[in-house]
N, C-alpha and C positions, 0 to 999 in steps of 0.2 A: 550316671549312676543314679539308681533308685536309693534315695537316702533322705534324711530330713534336711531342712533348709541349711544351706552351707553357711550362711552368716550367723544363723541362730546357733548352729553346732559349735562354731569357732568361738563365738562369745562366751558359750557355756563352758567348754572345756578349757579354754585359755583364760584363766584367771576371772571367770563368771563374767567379764565384760561390764560389770557393775549394773547388770540389768535384772538380775533376779531379786524379786521381792524377799523380805525377811521370811514369809511363809513357806517360800520354796527352799529355805534352808533349814527348815525345822521338821519335826515329825509330822506336822500338819500336811505339808506338801505331799509327803509320801502316802499318807492314809487317804488323800483325796483321789489317787491314781485308780484308773479303771482295769488295772492289771496287775498281776502279781509280781513283786520284786525278788530278784535273785541275789543271793550272796554266797559265801563260801559255806559248805556243808557243816555238819557237827564235828568232823574230823578236826577243823580248825578250832582251838581253843584260846586264841589270843584275843587282843582287844578288837572291838568293832566299833565304828564310828560312821555318823551320817556326813554326807558331803552336801549334795542338793539335787533338787529336781527342776526340770525346765517344762514350762507350759505354754501353750498358745496364748494368743491375745485374749481369748474367751475363756481362759482358765483351765484348759483341758492338758492334763500332764501328758508329756509325750516320752521322756526319758529321764532318768536320774542315775545316781551313783551311791555305792556305799563302800566304805573303806574297811581294811583288816590290817592289823599290825601296827606298825609305827605310823604316826600321821606325818606324812613327808611335808617338808618346807620347799620352796623354791630355792634350788641350790645347784652347783656344779656338782660333778661326780668326784670332786675333792673337797674336803672340809676347809673352809676358808681359814687361811693362815697356818694349817698344819701340814698340808701336802699329803694328809692321810685319806684314804678312800672312806666315803661316807657309809656308816653302818645301819643305815635306814633299811628296814625290811617291811615292805607292804605289798598288798594286792588290793586293787580296786576293781570291783564288778559294776558294770554299766548295764542297765536294763532298758531295752528299747521297744516300745509298743510295735507290734507287728500290724500294719495296715496297709492296704492298697491305695492308689491315688483316690483322693475324694474332694469333695467341694469343701470350702472354708466355711465357717459358721455363717458368715454374712451373705454366702452364695454368690459372692463377686469374683472367685477365682478357684483354683485347684491347689490343694496340698499335696507335696510329693509323696510317693509311697516310701515305706522304710523296707530295709532287707538286712541280711547279714553285713552287708557292705556298710550300713549305718553304724552298727555296732563296732565294726572294725575301725572306722573313721573316728568315732568319737573315743575309743579307747586309745588310737594312736596320738590324737591330739592331747587327751588328757596326760599321756606319759610325758609328752614335751612340756606341759605346763609346769612340771615339777623338774625341769633340767634346763642347764645350759652348759656349753662346754667350758672346761676349767680355765682355759687361757683366755677367754673372751671378756671383754670389757663390758660391764652392764649397759652402757649406752649403745651398744651394737646388738643387745639380745632381741629387740623388736625386729630387726632385719633378720636376723637368723631364724627367729621364731617363724616369721612369715614364709620363709623359704622352706623350713621344715615342715610346716603345715600344709604346704602344697604338695610336698613329697608325700606326706601321709595320706592326703587325698588320692593321690595317683596310686599308691599301693593299695589303699582300700577298694579302689576300682578295679583291681586285677588280682582277685583272690585265687585265681587259677595260675598265677604267674610264678616264676622262679623264687621270689622273695618269701613265699609262704611254704610252709609244710603242713602235714596233717597231723593232729594230736588228739587222741581219744581220751576223753575225761568223763567221769560220771556226772549226770545231771538228774537230780532226783532219783539217783541210784541207777540210772540207765546209761550205759557207754554211749557217748555222743561224739560225733567229729567236730573238731575245732579247727579253724584255719589259725595258724600260729608263726610268729616271726620273732626274731631278736634282733636287737641292735646294740650299739656301746651304751645306750640310755637305759635299757631294760627289756622287756619283753611285752608283747600284744597278742591277744588271741580273740577270736569271734566265732559264734555259732547260733544256732537256733534251738529252740525248746519245743516241746509238745505243748507248752502252756500258752502258745500264742504271743511269745515274746523273743526277741533276739537278745543274746548276751555277749558283751564284750568284756575284756578284762585286760589290765596292764598292771605291771609290778617291777620291783626291783629288790634284790637281795633274797627274794624268796622264789624258790623253783617252781615254775608253772606246772611241771610233770607231776607232782604229788596232790595237785589240788582237786576239789570236787565242788559242784554247785548244787545249790537246792533252793526251793521257795522259801523266803523268809517269812516264817510263821508268826513272828512277833517282832515288829520294827523297833519296839522299844529296847531291845536288846542291844540296839545301836545307838542309844542315847546316853548310856551310862546309868540309866535309872534302875 
């Protein structure tokens, strides 16, 4: 699959892997990106918040995410100790720079291309990072997450397969086709824009069918400033 490095993507989407510097968790990392960020359009009037960006060893930003709605915690589909379904409602937009296969900055190797599959993969693993089955012991979550991450990889590599449907959503006001799938944990979608980036998204408690995406004109809107 043409995508970002699998190891980097997994470390980023699943609990950050402890590898992102503080700069990549603040507005500075977003401002250093050489491409536009996408979030929900103006029809969404709820809370917006930063997540993080991921960069190569030489500091070039490759992808990142911004959140909308309730900031989710890592939890099961049932609120601990209550037996009640969680009421968190959120949607996360993932922006991935579109580029072909290219040489690394030091000229010693090749960096893999990105595609809409990359956005689907990052969105799928991002959703998993905030989920675990309600009846599973926490000590088993790593094994479960590894298995589900492999499944998300396989699904992202087969966007034409039966697990995906097509959903048309506005991007900068233009109807745009997205690959879309649902699971017991939430929903995932991915598509491409005319601005030279791929957009993925994932969420839970908030319907994907009414969403629209647009270039983030002022990233400070996501800082609470």
